[in-house]
C-alpha positions as a printed Julia matrix, in Angstrom:
265×3 Matrix{Float64}:
  -3.41  22.83   11.76
  -0.32  25.01   11.67
   1.25  26.21    8.42
   5.02  26.2     8.04
   7.75  25.89    5.44
  10.81  23.82    4.57
  14.2   25.49    4.25
  14.58  23.2     1.22
  12.41  25.64   -0.76
  15.46  27.91   -1.06
  17.99  25.22   -2.04
  20.85  25.61   -2.89
  21.02  28.55   -0.49
  22.91  27.69    2.7
  20.52  26.13    5.22
  21.21  28.7     7.95
  20.8   31.57    5.54
  17.57  30.04    4.24
  16.23  29.88    7.79
  17.14  33.53    8.37
  15.54  34.69    5.13
  12.32  32.81    5.84
  12.1   34.03    9.43
  12.63  37.59    8.26
   9.74  37.05    5.84
   7.51  36.08    8.76
   7.57  32.28    8.93
   7.75  30.67   12.37
   7.21  26.91   11.82
   9.99  25.03   10.0
  11.21  21.79    8.59
  14.99  21.89    8.29
  16.31  20.21    5.16
  19.97  19.51    5.89
  22.33  19.42    2.92
  25.74  18.26    4.16
  27.67  16.78    7.08
  28.95  20.06    8.51
  25.36  21.22    9.04
  24.76  18.5    11.62
  27.81  19.39   13.69
  27.05  20.8    17.18
  28.24  24.36   16.45
  26.05  24.69   13.36
  23.05  23.14   15.13
  23.47  25.53   18.05
  23.52  28.41   15.58
  20.27  27.23   13.98
  18.55  26.65   17.31
  19.66  29.96   18.78
  18.54  31.88   15.7
  15.14  30.15   15.77
  14.8   30.92   19.48
  15.55  34.61   18.89
  12.65  34.75   16.43
  10.36  32.68   18.65
  10.28  30.11   15.84
   9.89  26.34   16.09
  11.65  23.6    14.16
   9.18  20.73   13.95
  10.92  18.25   11.64
  14.18  17.24   10.01
  14.82  15.99    6.47
  18.09  14.03    5.98
  20.37  14.91    3.07
  21.08  11.19    2.61
  17.52  10.29    1.54
  18.65   9.19   -1.92
  21.2    6.87   -0.26
  18.71   5.02    1.96
  18.1    2.18   -0.51
  21.79   1.24   -0.38
  22.47   2.11    3.26
  19.34   0.83    5.0
  17.42  -1.47    2.66
  19.9   -3.54    0.68
  20.48  -7.25    1.17
  23.64  -6.57    3.19
  22.61  -6.86    6.85
  25.84  -5.51    8.31
  25.53  -2.29    6.28
  21.99  -1.84    7.62
  23.26  -2.15   11.18
  25.93   0.44   10.47
  23.29   2.59    8.78
  21.09   2.31   11.84
  23.9    3.83   13.87
  24.43   6.5    11.21
  20.75   7.53   11.23
  20.9    7.81   15.0
  22.89  10.95   14.21
  19.76  12.48   12.65
  17.67  11.55   15.68
  20.19  13.29   17.95
  20.24  16.24   15.55
  16.46  16.58   15.63
  16.37  16.49   19.41
  19.14  19.08   19.67
  17.18  21.67   17.64
  13.78  20.93   19.2
  12.25  18.87   16.38
  10.29  15.68   17.05
  10.05  14.16   13.54
  12.53  12.76   10.99
  11.49  12.01    7.4
  12.45   8.74    5.65
  12.19   8.05    1.9
  13.08   4.37    2.09
  13.61   1.97   -0.81
  13.55   3.0    -4.47
  11.63   0.74   -6.88
  14.59   0.6    -9.26
  17.05  -0.53   -6.57
  17.95  -4.22   -6.89
  17.29  -5.13   -3.26
  16.94  -8.71   -2.12
  14.91  -7.89    0.97
  11.27  -8.84    1.34
   8.47  -6.56    2.47
   8.62  -8.25    5.87
  12.32  -7.43    6.13
  11.61  -3.81    5.18
   9.05  -3.63    7.98
  11.48  -5.19   10.47
  14.16  -2.66    9.63
  11.77   0.28    9.72
  10.59  -0.86   13.15
  14.2   -1.02   14.37
  14.85   2.49   13.04
  11.63   3.7    14.65
  12.58   2.18   17.99
  15.99   3.86   17.85
  14.33   7.2    17.03
  11.95   6.74   19.94
  14.89   6.57   22.34
  15.43  10.26   21.52
  11.76  11.21   21.64
  11.66  11.33   17.84
   9.04   9.87   15.5
  10.4    8.36   12.29
   7.98   9.04    9.44
   7.68   7.2     6.13
   7.07   9.51    3.17
   5.11   8.54    0.05
   7.77   9.15   -2.61
   7.17   8.62   -6.33
   8.98   5.55   -7.69
   9.73   4.34   -4.17
   8.19   1.31   -2.53
   6.19   3.49   -0.15
   4.41   5.11   -3.08
   2.24   1.99   -3.47
  -1.05   2.21   -1.52
  -0.97  -1.55   -0.96
   2.48  -1.29    0.59
   1.25   1.46    2.92
  -1.65  -0.77    3.99
   0.8   -3.58    4.76
   3.02  -1.27    6.8
   0.04  -0.29    8.93
  -0.99  -3.92    9.37
   2.48  -5.34   10.09
   4.07  -2.67   12.31
   1.13  -0.71   13.76
   3.11   0.41   16.81
   5.93   1.9    14.75
   4.58   3.37   11.54
   3.75   7.01   10.95
   3.56   8.84    7.64
   4.47  12.06    5.86
   2.07  12.8     3.01
   3.79  14.72    0.22
   1.21  16.24   -2.11
   3.51  16.62   -5.14
   4.73  13.03   -4.82
   1.16  11.73   -4.73
   0.19  13.81   -7.75
   3.22  12.6    -9.72
   2.07   9.05   -9.03
  -1.45   9.83  -10.22
  -2.92   9.52   -6.73
  -5.24  12.14   -5.3
  -3.77  13.54   -2.07
  -7.15  13.2    -0.34
  -7.18   9.48   -1.15
  -3.7    9.1     0.29
  -4.72  10.98    3.44
  -7.7    8.67    3.95
  -5.45   5.65    3.44
  -2.89   6.83    6.01
  -5.67   7.84    8.39
  -4.7    8.19   12.03
  -1.09   7.27   11.14
  -0.68  10.56    9.23
   1.66  12.8    11.2
   3.03  15.41    8.79
   2.22  17.11    5.46
   4.4   18.48    2.65
   2.12  20.67    0.57
   2.45  22.12   -2.93
   0.26  22.72   -5.96
   0.55  21.89   -9.66
  -0.29  23.85  -12.79
  -2.14  22.64  -15.87
   1.13  21.24  -17.27
   1.84  19.18  -14.14
   4.62  21.48  -12.88
   5.07  21.84   -9.13
   4.03  25.36   -8.04
   3.25  27.12   -4.79
  -0.07  26.39   -3.04
  -2.67  28.72   -4.49
  -0.87  29.1    -7.83
  -2.11  25.89   -9.45
  -5.2   23.82  -10.08
  -5.01  21.03   -7.49
  -7.99  20.79   -5.14
  -6.13  21.83   -2.01
  -9.27  23.13   -0.31
 -10.79  19.67   -0.7
  -7.58  18.14    0.58
  -7.62  20.3     3.72
 -11.29  19.4     4.28
 -10.28  15.74    4.11
  -7.56  16.36    6.7
 -10.19  17.96    8.94
 -12.5   14.97    8.46
  -9.88  12.47    9.69
  -8.91  14.63   12.66
  -5.45  15.56   11.42
  -3.92  18.13   13.75
  -0.27  18.16   12.64
   1.66  20.7    10.63
   1.29  21.55    6.95
   4.71  22.4     5.54
   5.14  24.24    2.24
   7.73  22.28    0.27
   8.43  23.21   -3.34
  11.47  23.52   -5.6
  13.35  26.79   -6.03
  12.2   26.77   -9.66
   8.57  26.78   -8.46
   8.53  30.5    -7.6
  10.28  33.8    -8.23
  10.7   36.05   -5.2
  10.68  34.99   -1.55
   7.65  37.22   -1.1
   5.66  34.72   -3.17
   6.26  32.14   -0.43
   4.59  34.42    2.1
   1.68  35.07   -0.26
   1.2   31.3    -0.54
   1.35  30.98    3.25
  -1.37  33.61    3.62
  -3.51  31.83    1.02
  -3.16  28.54    2.9
  -4.02  30.22    6.21
  -7.19  31.62    4.67
  -8.19  28.28    3.11
  -7.44  26.46    6.36
  -9.58  28.94    8.27
 -12.5   28.5     5.9
 -12.3   24.71    5.99
 -12.17  24.68    9.79
 -15.5   26.48   10.17
């Protein structure tokens, strides 16, 4: 399993600057968290890709900046808006391909959103989005997000049962912990459909902190990933308030590398 980092850790620093800072620190595997429309224009994408290439770095995944808008755009009761949204999200699939990534993260439908669609309709739309992503060689991944429909283990089971040829998952450790679910349990539930990890830790007060700075059983979590044959990336994703200096991010990376090495023996 490779260890990488999200540029979102340095938000609200400009995405390109965040990439540069993290590469200078030593990171080489990235998820790019885009923050605005101009960042998915060809010139900006070429800049990101060229900079990553100069550092022999790899961009493995893309996180849309419209995640909080997906309930309205993709999963409301208004079919025509979904079809337009499908075309809009194709932009992210093209973006990912342009910078060498093969995964795009989806949050989906918020619990509090007054949507008229059924679970079956959600699955149909996800499958359509997944098919469109596949045309670009991209895998669309459903993330377990607190207070979203995909946070419910039963909903995840139904996704696997109803659209087995389309569903893949991102497991976000902090989101699972906020929901009171052990990350290892979520990993076992997602099983062979687990494609990507967002990792963090939490302190005794429940605050999100860097891996190795809290009390979550991350060693046990990585052992669980080993047991189910997970061989994807583990991406450090925390808030800017979760750490002080950028050097702390590298310390956390080194801690994860050591833990991963121990658990792989």
